[in-house]
C-alpha positions as CSV (number, residue, x, y, z in Angstrom):
1,M,20.9,-15.5,83.7
2,L,21.6,-14.8,80.1
3,A,23.2,-11.5,81.0
4,L,25.0,-12.2,83.3
5,Y,26.2,-15.7,81.0
6,E,27.2,-13.6,78.2
7,D,29.3,-10.9,80.1
8,L,31.4,-13.6,81.5
9,L,31.6,-15.3,77.8
10,A,32.5,-11.3,76.6
11,E,35.7,-11.9,79.4
12,G,36.9,-15.0,78.2
13,I,35.1,-17.0,81.0
14,A,33.9,-20.2,79.9
15,V,31.0,-21.3,82.4
16,Q,28.1,-24.1,82.3
17,F,24.7,-23.0,83.8
18,T,22.4,-25.1,84.8
19,L,19.0,-23.7,85.1
20,T,16.7,-25.3,88.1
21,D,13.6,-24.2,89.6
22,K,11.1,-25.6,91.8
23,Y,8.4,-25.1,89.1
24,P,10.6,-24.8,85.9
25,N,9.8,-22.6,83.3
26,L,10.3,-25.2,80.2
27,T,9.6,-22.8,77.4
28,A,12.1,-20.0,79.1
29,F,14.8,-22.8,80.1
30,R,14.6,-24.1,76.5
31,R,14.8,-20.6,74.8
32,L,18.1,-19.6,76.7
33,A,19.6,-23.1,76.2
34,E,19.1,-22.9,72.4
35,L,20.4,-19.5,72.4
36,H,23.7,-20.8,74.4
37,P,23.7,-24.9,73.9
38,S,27.2,-25.2,74.8
39,G,27.1,-23.3,77.9
40,I,23.3,-23.1,79.5
41,A,21.6,-26.4,80.1
42,Y,18.4,-26.7,82.9
43,V,16.6,-29.4,84.6
44,A,13.1,-30.0,83.3
45,D,12.5,-31.8,86.6
46,S,11.5,-29.8,89.7
47,V,14.2,-29.2,92.1
48,D,13.6,-28.2,95.4
49,A,16.3,-25.9,96.7
50,A,16.5,-27.4,100.1
51,K,16.6,-30.9,98.7
52,V,19.3,-30.5,95.9
53,P,19.9,-33.7,93.9
54,R,23.3,-34.7,94.8
55,E,24.5,-35.4,91.3
56,L,24.3,-31.2,90.8
57,M,27.6,-30.3,91.0
58,G,28.9,-26.7,92.0
59,L,28.2,-23.2,92.7
60,R,24.8,-22.7,94.0
61,T,23.2,-19.4,93.0
62,M,19.8,-17.7,94.1
63,F,18.8,-14.2,92.6
64,N,16.1,-12.6,94.1
65,S,14.4,-14.9,95.2
66,F,15.9,-16.1,98.6
67,H,13.3,-13.5,100.3
68,H,10.6,-16.0,99.3
69,F,11.9,-18.1,101.7
70,G,11.3,-18.1,105.5
71,P,13.9,-18.6,108.2
72,A,13.7,-22.0,108.9
73,A,13.5,-22.6,104.9
74,G,16.3,-20.0,103.7
75,R,18.3,-22.4,106.4
76,D,17.4,-25.6,104.9
77,V,18.2,-24.2,101.6
78,L,22.1,-23.2,103.0
79,K,22.4,-26.6,105.3
80,C,21.5,-28.7,101.7
81,A,24.7,-26.7,100.1
82,V,26.5,-27.4,103.0
83,E,25.8,-30.9,103.3
84,A,26.7,-31.4,99.5
85,Q,29.9,-29.5,100.3
86,Q,28.9,-27.0,97.7
87,P,29.4,-23.4,97.1
88,I,26.1,-21.2,97.1
89,G,26.2,-17.4,96.6
90,I,22.9,-15.4,97.3
91,F,21.7,-12.3,95.7
92,E,19.2,-10.2,96.2
93,M,18.3,-6.3,95.6
94,P,15.1,-6.5,97.6
95,E,15.6,-4.3,101.3
96,R,14.1,-3.3,104.2
97,S,14.8,0.5,104.0
98,L,13.2,3.7,103.3
99,A,15.0,4.7,100.5
100,T,13.8,1.9,98.7
101,L,10.2,1.7,99.8
102,I,9.7,5.5,98.6
103,P,10.1,4.9,94.9
104,L,8.4,1.6,95.3
105,L,5.4,3.9,95.7
106,F,5.5,4.9,92.4
107,T,5.3,1.3,90.7
108,P,1.9,1.8,89.1
109,L,3.2,4.7,87.7
110,F,6.3,3.2,85.8
111,V,4.1,0.1,84.8
112,A,1.4,2.5,83.2
113,V,4.4,4.4,81.1
114,A,6.1,1.1,80.0
115,T,3.3,-1.0,79.2
116,P,2.5,0.5,75.5
117,F,6.4,0.1,74.5
118,I,6.4,-3.7,75.8
119,R,7.2,-5.9,72.7
120,P,5.1,-7.5,71.5
121,F,1.8,-5.6,71.5
122,Q,-1.0,-7.0,73.0
123,W,-4.3,-5.7,73.4
124,R,-5.2,-7.1,76.3
125,R,-2.2,-5.7,78.3
126,L,-3.9,-2.3,78.0
127,L,-6.9,-3.4,79.6
128,W,-5.4,-5.4,82.9
129,T,-2.9,-1.7,82.8
130,Y,-5.7,0.7,82.6
131,L,-9.5,0.1,82.5
132,L,-8.8,-2.5,85.1
133,P,-5.5,-1.9,86.9
134,L,-4.6,-5.3,88.2
135,V,-0.9,-5.7,86.9
136,P,0.4,-2.0,88.1
137,L,-1.4,-3.0,91.4
138,T,-0.1,-6.0,91.4
139,C,3.2,-5.2,90.4
140,W,3.2,-2.6,93.6
141,W,2.3,-5.6,96.0
142,D,4.8,-7.5,94.7
143,G,7.7,-5.1,95.0
144,L,6.2,-4.1,99.0
145,V,5.7,-7.7,100.4
146,S,9.4,-8.3,98.8
147,Q,10.8,-5.6,100.4
148,F,9.5,-6.2,104.1
149,R,10.6,-9.7,103.7
150,A,14.1,-9.4,102.7
151,Y,16.8,-10.1,104.9
152,T,19.5,-7.8,106.4
153,V,23.2,-8.7,106.4
154,S,22.8,-9.6,110.2
155,E,19.9,-12.0,109.5
156,L,21.5,-13.7,106.8
157,N,24.8,-14.4,109.2
158,G,22.4,-15.6,111.5
159,L,21.1,-18.2,109.2
160,A,24.6,-19.4,108.3
161,R,25.7,-19.2,111.7
162,G,27.2,-22.9,112.9
163,L,26.7,-24.5,109.4
164,G,29.2,-26.9,108.8
165,A,33.2,-25.7,108.3
166,Y,31.8,-22.9,105.7
167,E,33.8,-19.5,105.5
168,W,30.8,-17.4,105.3
169,E,30.9,-13.4,103.8
170,A,27.4,-11.6,104.0
171,D,27.5,-7.8,103.0
172,R,25.7,-5.3,101.1
173,I,26.8,-3.2,98.3
174,P,25.5,0.4,96.5
175,I,23.6,-0.7,93.4
176,G,25.6,2.5,91.1
177,A,24.3,6.0,91.5
178,T,21.0,4.4,92.8
179,P,19.9,4.3,96.4
180,G,19.4,0.7,96.5
181,H,22.4,-2.1,97.3
182,L,22.8,-5.7,96.4
183,T,22.9,-7.9,99.7
184,Y,24.7,-11.4,99.4
185,L,25.5,-14.2,101.3
186,L,28.7,-16.1,100.0
187,G,29.4,-19.8,101.5
188,I,32.6,-21.5,100.6
189,P,33.8,-24.9,102.2
190,K,36.4,-24.4,104.0
191,G,40.0,-25.3,102.4
192,R,38.3,-24.5,98.7
193,T,38.8,-20.7,98.4
194,G,40.8,-19.4,95.5
195,Q,40.0,-22.6,93.4
């Protein structure tokens, strides 16, 4: 969110971000809000994406997290936005494809190579990376599960089908020269496009 906020600001686009989470990391939220107090705020209480309080108005976004919701829960997230007449954007990098699964096999190696360069330096990080390689294996497992749980464009369209008077758009676009793609779903109440 910080990079997105700062990129928009550099382009002269003033936006207000409000960070929410079902299990909020208040330390991280505070740090971001302190960096940009006029543009980044947060909700300290738990916010369920399928039961967003009515007072939280504006474009709802989810980055690399929608695959954590099963189909019924994912549809509830979309339905909540529709009932509140708020636009929603889902953006996911994980995808079920051979082109992204093969590089994932090298995750433990990438973690092992990157670990000495992570700051601040901590001896325990070396322990859990090299002596007992739980960090590389956990990163690999998390990536693997995320890839297999990722939604396809047609599955996202299926989740959105029949939900209110909304314009829905789902697609996947290439991420630079990498083999990966960004899959997205955008939902905007009809009559609000271009605003």
